[in-house]
DSSP file (Angstrom, degrees, kcal/mol; ACC not computed):
  #  RESIDUE AA STRUCTURE BP1 BP2  ACC     N-H-->O    O-->H-N    N-H-->O    O-->H-N    TCO  KAPPA ALPHA  PHI   PSI    X-CA   Y-CA   Z-CA
    1    1 A X              0   0    0      0, 0.0    37,-3.2     0, 0.0     2,-0.4   0.000 360.0 360.0 360.0 147.2   89.3  105.3   66.5
    2    2 A X  E     -ab  38  97A   0     94,-2.5    96,-3.0    35,-0.2     2,-0.5  -0.955 360.0-163.4-114.7 130.6   86.6  104.5   69.0
    3    3 A X  E     -ab  39  98A   0     35,-2.7    37,-2.5    -2,-0.4     2,-0.2  -0.968  20.9-136.7-112.0 119.5   82.9  104.6   68.1
    4    4 A X  E     -a   40   0A   0     94,-2.2    37,-0.1    -2,-0.5    17,-0.1  -0.489  21.7-118.6 -77.2 144.5   80.7  104.7   71.2
    5    5 A X        +     0   0    0     35,-0.6     2,-0.3    69,-0.2    36,-0.1  -0.241  32.6 171.6 -76.8 166.8   77.7  102.5   71.3
    6    6 A X        -     0   0    0      1,-0.0    38,-0.1     9,-0.0     9,-0.0  -0.865  46.6 -33.5-155.3-170.5   74.0  103.4   71.6
    7    7 A X        -     0   0    0     -2,-0.3     8,-2.4     7,-0.1     2,-0.4  -0.137  43.4-168.7 -60.7 137.9   70.7  101.7   71.3
    8    8 A X  B     -E   14   0B   0      6,-0.2    40,-0.3    40,-0.1    38,-0.3  -0.998  25.0-128.1-119.9 128.1   70.2   98.7   69.0
    9    9 A X    >   -     0   0    0      4,-3.1     3,-1.9    -2,-0.4    35,-0.1  -0.221  26.8-100.7 -75.3 168.3   66.5   97.7   68.6
   10   10 A X  T 3  S+     0   0    0      1,-0.3    -1,-0.1     2,-0.1    -2,-0.0   0.775 123.0  57.0 -58.7 -30.9   65.2   94.1   69.1
   11   11 A X  T 3  S-     0   0    0      2,-0.1    -1,-0.3    37,-0.0     3,-0.1   0.435 121.5-106.6 -79.8   0.1   65.2   93.6   65.2
   12   12 A X  S <  S+     0   0    0     -3,-1.9     2,-0.3     1,-0.3    -2,-0.1   0.427  73.8 140.4  89.2   1.1   68.9   94.5   65.1
   13   13 A X        -     0   0    0      1,-0.1    -4,-3.1    -5,-0.1    -1,-0.3  -0.554  53.6-120.3 -78.7 138.3   68.4   97.9   63.5
   14   14 A X  B     -E    8   0B   0     -2,-0.3    -6,-0.2    -6,-0.2    -7,-0.1  -0.532  27.6-113.6 -73.2 138.3   70.7  100.6   64.8
   15   15 A X     >  -     0   0    0     -8,-2.4     4,-2.8    -2,-0.2     5,-0.2  -0.233  34.4-102.1 -64.2 165.7   69.1  103.6   66.4
   16   16 A X  H  > S+     0   0    0      1,-0.2     4,-2.5     2,-0.2   110,-0.2   0.904 123.5  53.6 -60.0 -41.2   69.5  106.9   64.5
   17   17 A X  H  > S+     0   0    0      1,-0.2     4,-2.3     2,-0.2    -1,-0.2   0.946 112.8  41.5 -55.1 -52.9   72.2  107.9   67.0
   18   18 A X  H  > S+     0   0    0    -11,-0.3     4,-2.7     2,-0.2    -2,-0.2   0.864 112.7  53.3 -67.4 -36.5   74.2  104.8   66.5
   19   19 A X  H  X S+     0   0    0     -4,-2.8     4,-3.2     2,-0.2    -1,-0.2   0.923 109.3  49.6 -64.3 -42.3   73.8  104.7   62.8
   20   20 A X  H  X S+     0   0    0     -4,-2.5     4,-2.1    -5,-0.2   104,-0.7   0.916 111.6  48.8 -59.2 -44.3   75.0  108.3   62.6
   21   21 A X  H  X S+     0   0    0     -4,-2.3     4,-2.2     2,-0.2    -2,-0.2   0.927 113.7  46.7 -61.4 -44.0   78.1  107.4   64.7
   22   22 A X  H  X S+     0   0    0     -4,-2.7     4,-3.4     2,-0.2     5,-0.3   0.923 109.5  53.3 -64.6 -45.1   78.8  104.3   62.6
   23   23 A X  H  X S+     0   0    0     -4,-3.2     4,-2.4     1,-0.2    -1,-0.2   0.905 111.4  46.5 -58.2 -39.2   78.4  106.2   59.4
   24   24 A X  H  X S+     0   0    0     -4,-2.1     4,-2.4     2,-0.2    -1,-0.2   0.932 112.8  49.9 -69.1 -42.3   80.9  108.8   60.6
   25   25 A X  H  X S+     0   0    0     -4,-2.2     4,-2.9     1,-0.2    -2,-0.2   0.931 111.1  48.2 -58.7 -47.7   83.3  106.0   61.7
   26   26 A X  H  X S+     0   0    0     -4,-3.4     4,-3.1     1,-0.2     5,-0.2   0.926 109.6  53.6 -64.9 -41.0   83.1  104.2   58.4
   27   27 A X  H  X S+     0   0    0     -4,-2.4     4,-2.1    -5,-0.3     6,-0.2   0.935 109.0  49.2 -55.6 -47.0   83.7  107.6   56.6
   28   28 A X  H  X>S+     0   0    0     -4,-2.4     5,-2.0     2,-0.2     6,-0.7   0.935 113.9  46.5 -57.5 -47.9   86.9  108.1   58.7
   29   29 A X  H ><5S+     0   0    0     -4,-2.9     3,-1.8     1,-0.2    -2,-0.2   0.957 112.8  47.9 -62.3 -49.3   88.1  104.6   57.9
   30   30 A X  H 3<5S+     0   0    0     -4,-3.1    -1,-0.2     1,-0.3    -2,-0.2   0.793 106.9  57.7 -63.9 -27.0   87.3  104.9   54.1
   31   31 A X  H 3<5S-     0   0    0     -4,-2.1    -1,-0.3    -5,-0.2    -2,-0.2   0.590 113.8-118.3 -75.2 -11.8   89.1  108.2   54.0
   32   32 A X  T <<5S+     0   0    0     -3,-1.8    -3,-0.2    -4,-0.5    -2,-0.1   0.618  81.3 121.4  86.7  11.9   92.3  106.5   55.3
   33   33 A X  S   <S+     0   0    0     -5,-2.0     2,-0.3    -6,-0.2    -4,-0.2   0.744  79.9  23.6 -83.8 -18.6   92.3  108.7   58.5
   34   34 A X        -     0   0    0     -6,-0.7    -2,-0.2    -5,-0.2    -1,-0.1  -0.956  55.5-163.8-136.1 161.1   92.2  105.6   60.8
   35   35 A X  S    S+     0   0    0     -2,-0.3     2,-0.4     1,-0.2    -1,-0.1   0.475  77.5  47.1-120.0  -5.7   93.1  101.9   60.3
   36   36 A X        -     0   0    0      2,-0.0     2,-0.5    32,-0.0    -1,-0.2  -1.000  61.4-156.6-139.2 137.9   91.3  100.4   63.2
   37   37 A X  E     - c   0  68A   0     30,-2.9    32,-3.2    -2,-0.4     2,-0.7  -0.965   5.4-162.2-111.6 120.7   87.7  100.8   64.5
   38   38 A X  E     -ac   2  69A   0    -37,-3.2   -35,-2.7    -2,-0.5     2,-0.7  -0.922  11.4-159.3-101.0 116.8   87.1  100.0   68.2
   39   39 A X  E     -ac   3  70A   0     30,-2.7    32,-2.5    -2,-0.7     2,-0.4  -0.869  10.8-164.3-103.8 111.5   83.3   99.5   68.5
   40   40 A X  E     +ac   4  71A   0    -37,-2.5   -35,-0.6    -2,-0.7     2,-0.3  -0.809  32.0  95.9-108.1 136.7   82.3   99.9   72.1
   41   41 A X        -     0   0    0     30,-2.3    33,-1.5    -2,-0.4     2,-0.2  -0.961  47.2-127.7 177.3-164.1   79.0   98.8   73.7
   42   42 A X        -     0   0    0     -2,-0.3     8,-2.4    31,-0.2     2,-1.0  -0.749  48.9 -61.1-148.4-166.7   77.4   96.0   75.6
   43   43 A X  B     -F   49   0C   0     29,-0.3     6,-0.2    -2,-0.2     5,-0.0  -0.810  64.7-148.3 -89.7 106.5   74.3   93.8   75.4
   44   44 A X    >   -     0   0    0      4,-1.9     3,-2.5    -2,-1.0    -1,-0.0   0.026  30.3 -84.8 -72.7-177.5   71.5   96.3   75.6
   45   45 A X  T 3  S+     0   0    0      1,-0.3    -1,-0.1     2,-0.1   -36,-0.1   0.781 127.3  62.0 -60.9 -24.6   68.0   96.1   77.1
   46   46 A X  T 3  S-     0   0    0    -38,-0.3    -1,-0.3     2,-0.1     3,-0.1   0.608 115.1-116.5 -76.5  -6.6   66.8   94.5   73.8
   47   47 A X  S <  S+     0   0    0     -3,-2.5     2,-0.2     1,-0.3    -2,-0.1   0.396  71.7 135.7  89.4  -6.9   69.2   91.6   74.4
   48   48 A X        -     0   0    0    -40,-0.3    -4,-1.9     1,-0.1     2,-0.9  -0.572  63.4-119.1 -84.2 142.4   71.2   92.5   71.3
   49   49 A X  B  >  -F   43   0C   0     -6,-0.2     4,-2.0    -2,-0.2     3,-0.3  -0.702  26.8-162.1 -77.8 102.0   74.9   92.6   71.2
   50   50 A X  H  > S+     0   0    0     -8,-2.4     4,-2.8    -2,-0.9     5,-0.2   0.939  84.9  47.9 -59.9 -51.8   75.6   96.3   70.4
   51   51 A X  H  > S+     0   0    0      1,-0.2     4,-2.1     2,-0.2    -1,-0.2   0.832 111.7  50.9 -65.6 -27.9   79.3   95.9   69.2
   52   52 A X  H  > S+     0   0    0     -3,-0.3     4,-2.6     2,-0.2    -1,-0.2   0.887 111.2  47.8 -71.2 -38.6   78.4   92.9   67.0
   53   53 A X  H  X S+     0   0    0     -4,-2.0     4,-2.0     2,-0.2    -2,-0.2   0.904 112.5  50.4 -65.0 -41.7   75.5   94.9   65.4
   54   54 A X  H  X S+     0   0    0     -4,-2.8     4,-2.2    -5,-0.2    -2,-0.2   0.914 109.6  50.5 -64.6 -41.6   78.0   97.8   64.9
   55   55 A X  H  X S+     0   0    0     -4,-2.1     4,-3.3     1,-0.2     5,-0.3   0.939 108.1  52.7 -60.4 -48.2   80.6   95.4   63.3
   56   56 A X  H  X S+     0   0    0     -4,-2.6     4,-2.1     1,-0.2    -1,-0.2   0.886 109.1  49.9 -57.7 -38.8   77.9   94.1   60.9
   57   57 A X  H  < S+     0   0    0     -4,-2.0     4,-0.4     2,-0.2    -1,-0.2   0.940 113.7  45.5 -57.6 -49.7   77.1   97.7   59.9
   58   58 A X  H ><>S+     0   0    0     -4,-2.2     5,-1.9     1,-0.2     3,-1.7   0.952 113.8  47.3 -63.3 -54.2   80.7   98.5   59.3
   59   59 A X  H ><5S+     0   0    0     -4,-3.3     3,-1.7     1,-0.3    -1,-0.2   0.862 107.6  57.4 -55.2 -39.5   81.5   95.2   57.4
   60   60 A X  T 3<5S+     0   0    0     -4,-2.1    -1,-0.3    -5,-0.3    -2,-0.2   0.614 105.9  51.2 -68.7 -10.1   78.4   95.7   55.3
   61   61 A X  T < 5S-     0   0    0     -3,-1.7    -1,-0.3    -4,-0.4    -2,-0.2   0.138 130.5 -88.3-113.7  16.5   79.8   99.1   54.2
   62   62 A X  T < 5S+     0   0    0     -3,-1.7     2,-0.5     1,-0.3    -3,-0.2   0.402  80.5 135.0 100.0  -4.9   83.2   97.8   53.2
   63   63 A X      < -     0   0    0     -5,-1.9    -1,-0.3    -6,-0.1    -2,-0.1  -0.699  58.9-118.5 -82.5 124.9   85.3   97.9   56.4
   64   64 A X    >   -     0   0    0     -2,-0.5     3,-2.4     1,-0.1     4,-0.1  -0.340  14.1-127.6 -65.2 142.0   87.3   94.6   56.7
   65   65 A X  G >  S+     0   0    0      1,-0.3     3,-1.4     2,-0.2    -1,-0.1   0.778 108.6  62.5 -59.5 -29.9   86.5   92.6   59.8
   66   66 A X  G 3  S+     0   0    0      1,-0.3    -1,-0.3     3,-0.0    -2,-0.1   0.537  95.8  60.4 -81.0  -1.7   90.1   92.4   60.7
   67   67 A X  G <  S+     0   0    0     -3,-2.4   -30,-2.9   -31,-0.1     2,-0.5   0.238  95.1  85.8 -97.2   9.9   90.2   96.3   61.0
   68   68 A X  E <   -c   37   0A   0     -3,-1.4     2,-0.5   -32,-0.2   -30,-0.2  -0.931  55.1-171.6-121.1 133.1   87.6   96.0   63.8
   69   69 A X  E     -c   38   0A   0    -32,-3.2   -30,-2.7    -2,-0.5     2,-0.5  -0.981  18.2-142.9-120.0 130.1   88.0   95.4   67.5
   70   70 A X  E     -c   39   0A   0     -2,-0.5     2,-0.7   -32,-0.2   -30,-0.2  -0.818   8.5-163.8 -96.7 126.0   84.9   94.8   69.6
   71   71 A X  E >   +c   40   0A   0    -32,-2.5   -30,-2.3    -2,-0.5     3,-0.6  -0.936  11.0 176.0-106.9 103.1   84.8   96.2   73.2
   72   72 A X  T 3  S+     0   0    0     -2,-0.7   -29,-0.3     1,-0.2    -1,-0.1   0.476  71.6  70.0 -89.0  -5.4   81.9   94.3   74.9
   73   73 A X  T 3   +     0   0    0      1,-0.1     2,-2.1   -31,-0.1     3,-0.3   0.375  63.2 111.3 -93.1   6.4   82.6   96.1   78.2
   74   74 A X    <   +     0   0    0    -33,-1.5   -69,-0.2    -3,-0.6   -32,-0.1  -0.404  26.0 145.9 -81.5  66.3   81.3   99.5   77.1
   75   75 A X  S    S-     0   0    0     -2,-2.1     2,-0.3   -34,-0.2    -1,-0.2   0.744  75.2  -9.4 -73.1 -23.3   78.2   99.7   79.2
   76   76 A X  S  > S-     0   0    0     -3,-0.3     4,-2.5   -35,-0.1     5,-0.2  -0.917  88.6 -77.3-159.6 179.3   78.7  103.4   79.6
   77   77 A X  H  > S+     0   0    0     -2,-0.3     4,-2.9     1,-0.2     5,-0.2   0.941 125.3  50.5 -55.9 -52.2   81.1  106.2   78.9
   78   78 A X  H  > S+     0   0    0      1,-0.2     4,-2.4     2,-0.2    -1,-0.2   0.884 109.4  49.6 -50.4 -44.9   83.3  105.3   81.9
   79   79 A X  H  > S+     0   0    0      2,-0.2     4,-2.5     1,-0.2    -1,-0.2   0.915 110.7  50.1 -63.5 -44.6   83.6  101.7   81.0
   80   80 A X  H  X S+     0   0    0     -4,-2.5     4,-2.8     1,-0.2     5,-0.3   0.940 110.0  51.1 -61.3 -45.5   84.5  102.5   77.4
   81   81 A X  H  X S+     0   0    0     -4,-2.9     4,-2.1    -5,-0.2     5,-0.3   0.922 110.0  49.5 -57.0 -46.2   87.2  104.9   78.5
   82   82 A X  H  X S+     0   0    0     -4,-2.4     4,-1.8    -5,-0.2    -2,-0.2   0.958 115.5  43.1 -60.0 -48.5   88.7  102.3   80.9
   83   83 A X  H  X S+     0   0    0     -4,-2.5     4,-1.9     1,-0.2    -2,-0.2   0.918 117.1  44.5 -68.0 -42.2   88.8   99.6   78.2
   84   84 A X  H  X S+     0   0    0     -4,-2.8     4,-2.2     2,-0.2    -1,-0.2   0.760 109.8  54.7 -78.1 -25.8   90.1  101.9   75.4
   85   85 A X  H  X S+     0   0    0     -4,-2.1     4,-2.3    -5,-0.3    -1,-0.2   0.933 110.2  48.6 -65.1 -45.7   92.8  103.6   77.5
   86   86 A X  H  X S+     0   0    0     -4,-1.8     4,-1.2    -5,-0.3    -2,-0.2   0.922 111.9  48.4 -57.8 -46.7   94.0  100.1   78.3
   87   87 A X  H  X S+     0   0    0     -4,-1.9     4,-1.4     1,-0.2     3,-0.4   0.902 112.2  48.8 -59.5 -44.6   94.0   99.3   74.6
   88   88 A X  H  X S+     0   0    0     -4,-2.2     4,-2.9     1,-0.2     5,-0.3   0.817 102.1  62.6 -70.2 -30.4   95.9  102.5   73.7
   89   89 A X  H  < S+     0   0    0     -4,-2.3    -1,-0.2     1,-0.2    -2,-0.2   0.875 106.7  46.0 -64.3 -34.2   98.4  101.9   76.3
   90   90 A X  H  < S+     0   0    0     -4,-1.2    -2,-0.2    -3,-0.4    -1,-0.2   0.824 122.2  33.9 -73.3 -35.0   99.4   98.7   74.4
   91   91 A X  H  < S-     0   0    0     -4,-1.4    -2,-0.2     2,-0.1    -3,-0.2   0.707  90.6-141.3 -97.3 -20.6   99.5  100.3   71.0
   92   92 A X     <  +     0   0    0     -4,-2.9     2,-0.2     1,-0.2    -3,-0.1   0.640  53.8 138.4  69.4  14.5  100.8  103.8   71.9
   93   93 A X        -     0   0    0     -5,-0.3    -1,-0.2     1,-0.1     2,-0.2  -0.535  57.0-112.5 -94.5 157.0   98.5  105.4   69.4
   94   94 A X        -     0   0    0     -2,-0.2     2,-0.4    -3,-0.1    24,-0.1  -0.573  36.0-130.0 -79.7 147.4   96.3  108.5   69.6
   95   95 A X        -     0   0    0     22,-0.4    24,-2.5    -2,-0.2     2,-0.4  -0.845  14.8-160.0-107.8 138.9   92.6  108.1   69.6
   96   96 A X  E     - d   0 119A   0     -2,-0.4   -94,-2.5    22,-0.2     2,-0.4  -0.889  19.5-159.9-100.1 145.3   89.7  109.6   67.7
   97   97 A X  E     -bd   2 120A   0     22,-1.8    24,-2.8    -2,-0.4     2,-0.5  -0.995   1.2-156.2-130.9 127.4   86.4  109.2   69.4
   98   98 A X  E     +bd   3 121A   0    -96,-3.0   -94,-2.2    -2,-0.4     2,-0.3  -0.884  33.7 120.6-112.7 133.7   83.1  109.5   67.7
   99   99 A X  E     - d   0 122A   0     22,-1.4    24,-2.7    -2,-0.5     2,-0.2  -0.903  67.7 -57.4-159.6-177.5   79.7  110.3   69.4
  100  100 A X    >>  -     0   0    0     -2,-0.3     3,-2.0    22,-0.2     4,-1.2  -0.513  54.0-112.7 -73.3 148.1   77.1  113.0   69.1
  101  101 A X  H 3> S+     0   0    0     22,-0.3     4,-0.6     1,-0.3     3,-0.5   0.840 115.3  57.6 -50.2 -42.0   78.3  116.5   69.6
  102  102 A X  H 34 S+     0   0    0      1,-0.2     4,-0.3     2,-0.1    -1,-0.3   0.745 108.9  48.1 -63.8 -21.4   76.4  117.1   72.8
  103  103 A X  H <> S+     0   0    0     -3,-2.0     4,-1.7     1,-0.1     3,-0.5   0.738  93.0  78.6 -85.7 -28.8   78.3  114.0   74.3
  104  104 A X  H  X S+     0   0    0     -4,-1.2     4,-2.7    -3,-0.5     5,-0.2   0.778  82.6  58.1 -61.8 -36.4   81.8  114.9   73.3
  105  105 A X  H  X S+     0   0    0     -4,-0.6     4,-2.1     1,-0.2    -1,-0.2   0.924 112.6  43.9 -59.4 -41.0   82.8  117.5   75.9
  106  106 A X  H  > S+     0   0    0     -3,-0.5     4,-2.3    -4,-0.3    -1,-0.2   0.888 110.9  55.0 -69.3 -36.1   82.1  114.9   78.6
  107  107 A X  H  X S+     0   0    0     -4,-1.7     4,-2.3     2,-0.2    -2,-0.2   0.921 108.1  48.5 -53.2 -48.9   83.8  112.2   76.6
  108  108 A X  H  X S+     0   0    0     -4,-2.7     4,-2.5     1,-0.2    -2,-0.2   0.911 111.7  50.0 -62.5 -44.4   87.0  114.4   76.4
  109  109 A X  H  X S+     0   0    0     -4,-2.1     4,-2.6    -5,-0.2    -1,-0.2   0.909 107.8  53.3 -63.8 -40.4   86.9  115.0   80.1
  110  110 A X  H  X S+     0   0    0     -4,-2.3     4,-1.2     1,-0.2    -2,-0.2   0.944 113.3  43.1 -63.1 -47.0   86.5  111.3   80.9
  111  111 A X  H  <>S+     0   0    0     -4,-2.3     5,-2.9     1,-0.2     3,-0.3   0.900 111.9  54.2 -63.1 -37.5   89.6  110.6   78.8
  112  112 A X  H ><5S+     0   0    0     -4,-2.5     3,-1.7     1,-0.2    -2,-0.2   0.905 106.2  50.8 -62.6 -41.5   91.4  113.5   80.3
  113  113 A X  H 3<5S+     0   0    0     -4,-2.6    -1,-0.2     1,-0.3    -2,-0.2   0.726 108.4  54.6 -69.8 -20.0   90.7  112.2   83.9
  114  114 A X  T 3<5S-     0   0    0     -4,-1.2    -1,-0.3    -3,-0.3    -2,-0.2   0.353 125.8-104.6 -91.2   7.1   92.1  108.8   82.7
  115  115 A X  T < 5S+     0   0    0     -3,-1.7     2,-0.4     1,-0.2    -3,-0.2   0.685  83.5 114.2  84.9  20.7   95.3  110.5   81.6
  116  116 A X      < -     0   0    0     -5,-2.9     2,-0.6    -6,-0.1    -2,-0.2  -0.981  54.3-147.2-130.7 130.4   94.7  110.5   77.8
  117  117 A X        -     0   0    0     -2,-0.4   -22,-0.4    -3,-0.1     2,-0.3  -0.820  28.3-176.1 -93.4 125.1   94.2  113.4   75.5
  118  118 A X        -     0   0    0     -2,-0.6     2,-0.4   -10,-0.2   -22,-0.2  -0.726  26.8-126.7-115.2 161.8   91.8  112.4   72.6
  119  119 A X  E     -d   96   0A   0    -24,-2.5   -22,-1.8    -2,-0.3     2,-0.3  -0.918  29.1-149.7-103.0 137.3   90.5  114.0   69.5
  120  120 A X  E     -d   97   0A   0     -2,-0.4     2,-0.5   -24,-0.2   -22,-0.2  -0.880   8.7-162.8-114.8 144.7   86.7  113.9   69.2
  121  121 A X  E     -d   98   0A   0    -24,-2.8   -22,-1.4    -2,-0.3     2,-0.2  -0.990  18.5-132.1-124.5 124.3   84.6  113.7   66.1
  122  122 A X  E     -d   99   0A   0     -2,-0.5   -22,-0.2   -24,-0.2     3,-0.1  -0.550  28.9-113.8 -75.5 137.7   80.9  114.6   66.1
  123  123 A X        -     0   0    0    -24,-2.7   -22,-0.3    -2,-0.2  -102,-0.2  -0.352  32.5-106.3 -63.5 145.4   78.7  112.1   64.3
  124  124 A X        -     0   0    0   -104,-0.7     2,-0.6   -24,-0.1  -100,-0.1  -0.296  31.0-124.8 -64.0 162.1   76.9  113.3   61.2
  125  125 A X        +     0   0    0      1,-0.2     3,-0.1    -3,-0.1  -108,-0.1  -0.945  34.2 168.6-116.7 110.9   73.2  113.9   61.6
  126  126 A X  S    S+     0   0    0     -2,-0.6     2,-0.3     1,-0.3    -1,-0.2   0.870  72.8   5.9 -88.0 -42.9   71.0  112.0   59.1
  127  127 A X  S    S-     0   0    0   -111,-0.1    -1,-0.3     0, 0.0     2,-0.1  -0.969  87.9 -93.5-137.5 153.3   67.7  112.7   60.8
  128  128 A X        -     0   0    0     -2,-0.3     2,-0.6    -3,-0.1     3,-0.1  -0.423  34.9-139.4 -61.6 141.2   66.6  114.9   63.7
  129  129 A X    >   -     0   0    0      1,-0.1     3,-2.4    -2,-0.1     4,-0.3  -0.928   4.3-153.6-105.2 114.0   66.5  113.0   67.0
  130  130 A X  T 3  S+     0   0    0     -2,-0.6     3,-0.4     1,-0.3     4,-0.2   0.761  92.8  55.8 -61.8 -23.9   63.4  114.0   68.9
  131  131 A X  T 3> S+     0   0    0      1,-0.2     4,-2.1     2,-0.1     3,-0.5   0.439  75.4 105.8 -84.4   1.0   65.0  113.2   72.2
  132  132 A X  H <> S+     0   0    0     -3,-2.4     4,-2.7     1,-0.2     5,-0.2   0.905  76.0  53.0 -51.0 -51.0   68.0  115.5   71.6
  133  133 A X  H  > S+     0   0    0     -3,-0.4     4,-2.3    -4,-0.3    -1,-0.2   0.913 110.7  48.4 -54.5 -38.7   66.9  118.3   74.0
  134  134 A X  H  > S+     0   0    0     -3,-0.5     4,-2.6    -4,-0.2    -1,-0.2   0.929 111.1  49.9 -60.1 -46.3   66.5  115.6   76.7
  135  135 A X  H  X S+     0   0    0     -4,-2.1     4,-1.3     1,-0.2    -2,-0.2   0.856 111.5  49.1 -63.3 -36.8   70.0  114.2   76.0
  136  136 A X  H  X S+     0   0    0     -4,-2.7     4,-0.8     2,-0.2     3,-0.3   0.923 111.8  47.5 -70.4 -43.6   71.5  117.7   76.1
  137  137 A X  H >X S+     0   0    0     -4,-2.3     3,-0.9    -5,-0.2     4,-0.7   0.895 109.7  54.3 -60.2 -42.4   69.8  118.5   79.4
  138  138 A X  H 3X S+     0   0    0     -4,-2.6     4,-1.0     1,-0.2    -1,-0.2   0.830 103.2  59.0 -56.3 -36.4   71.0  115.1   80.7
  139  139 A X  H 3X S+     0   0    0     -4,-1.3     4,-3.4    -3,-0.3    -1,-0.2   0.715  89.4  72.5 -72.0 -23.8   74.6  116.1   79.7
  140  140 A X  H <X S+     0   0    0     -3,-0.9     4,-1.8    -4,-0.8    -1,-0.2   0.958 103.9  35.0 -66.1 -52.8   74.8  119.2   82.0
  141  141 A X  H  X S+     0   0    0     -4,-0.7     4,-2.3     1,-0.2    -1,-0.2   0.890 118.9  53.2 -68.7 -34.0   75.0  117.6   85.3
  142  142 A X  H  X S+     0   0    0     -4,-1.0     4,-2.5     1,-0.2    -2,-0.2   0.920 107.2  51.8 -66.8 -41.0   77.1  114.7   83.9
  143  143 A X  H  X S+     0   0    0     -4,-3.4     4,-2.9     1,-0.2    -1,-0.2   0.915 109.0  49.4 -58.5 -41.2   79.6  117.2   82.4
  144  144 A X  H  X S+     0   0    0     -4,-1.8     4,-2.5     2,-0.2    -1,-0.2   0.908 109.7  52.5 -68.8 -38.7   80.1  119.0   85.6
  145  145 A X  H  X S+     0   0    0     -4,-2.3     4,-1.8     1,-0.2    -1,-0.2   0.954 113.1  43.7 -55.2 -49.4   80.7  115.6   87.3
  146  146 A X  H  X S+     0   0    0     -4,-2.5     4,-2.5     1,-0.2    -2,-0.2   0.889 110.4  56.0 -67.4 -37.8   83.3  114.7   84.8
  147  147 A X  H  X S+     0   0    0     -4,-2.9     4,-2.4     1,-0.2    -1,-0.2   0.927 108.6  47.2 -58.0 -43.9   84.8  118.2   85.0
  148  148 A X  H  X S+     0   0    0     -4,-2.5     4,-2.8     2,-0.2    -1,-0.2   0.897 110.7  53.1 -66.6 -36.1   85.3  117.8   88.8
  149  149 A X  H  X S+     0   0    0     -4,-1.8     4,-2.2     2,-0.2    -2,-0.2   0.951 111.4  45.8 -60.2 -51.4   86.8  114.3   88.2
  150  150 A X  H  X S+     0   0    0     -4,-2.5     4,-2.1     1,-0.2    -1,-0.2   0.879 112.6  49.3 -59.0 -42.4   89.3  115.8   85.7
  151  151 A X  H  X S+     0   0    0     -4,-2.4     4,-2.5     1,-0.2     5,-0.2   0.907 109.5  52.5 -69.8 -40.3   90.2  118.7   88.0
  152  152 A X  H  X S+     0   0    0     -4,-2.8     4,-2.6     2,-0.2    -2,-0.2   0.892 107.4  51.8 -61.8 -35.9   90.7  116.3   91.0
  153  153 A X  H  X S+     0   0    0     -4,-2.2     4,-2.1     1,-0.2    -1,-0.2   0.945 111.5  47.5 -68.5 -42.8   93.1  114.2   88.9
  154  154 A X  H  X S+     0   0    0     -4,-2.1     4,-1.2     2,-0.2    -2,-0.2   0.892 114.2  46.7 -59.5 -39.7   95.1  117.3   88.0
  155  155 A X  H  X S+     0   0    0     -4,-2.5     4,-1.2     1,-0.2    -2,-0.2   0.901 112.3  49.5 -70.7 -39.5   95.1  118.5   91.6
  156  156 A X  H  < S+     0   0    0     -4,-2.6    -1,-0.2    -5,-0.2    -2,-0.2   0.834 108.6  53.2 -69.7 -31.4   96.1  115.1   92.9
  157  157 A X  H  < S+     0   0    0     -4,-2.1    -1,-0.2     1,-0.2    -2,-0.2   0.819 108.0  51.5 -72.2 -28.6   99.0  114.8   90.4
  158  158 A X  H  <        0   0    0     -4,-1.2    -1,-0.2     1,-0.2    -2,-0.2   0.742 360.0 360.0 -75.5 -25.7  100.3  118.1   91.5
  159  159 A X     <        0   0    0     -4,-1.2    -1,-0.2    -5,-0.1    -2,-0.2   0.446 360.0 360.0 -72.9 360.0  100.3  117.2   95.2
């Protein structure tokens, strides 16, 4: 399972989005639906190492450290897809990917364009996120960009 990163504040606290993603990932792990958590992110604007903060969250909730893989190259969705597709190629496993619901259609398209069919899991919502309308509007052009990429991959494969 891959949990996509999001903002970590300077004090090390996870943003609501990231805490919700991690809570969902931990629930999936504790339910026995996954045996490994790939935590993807980078060093954010705050200077905090996102994957390390994500690991600390998971370990603090009972996930063993040896069940966690850190992807420090996950600066954006495309980078996470590149890294986790390479990881999956080595393990041959199917991936679950966790993020907010508005982000998941684009995530699925990004993996499809990379040649991998994934299952997506929307993060639980603990608190309303005031910027959600902005995030949804931002996803519209991004979704169409990713849709064209996936379509181009399909067309080029058929040629």
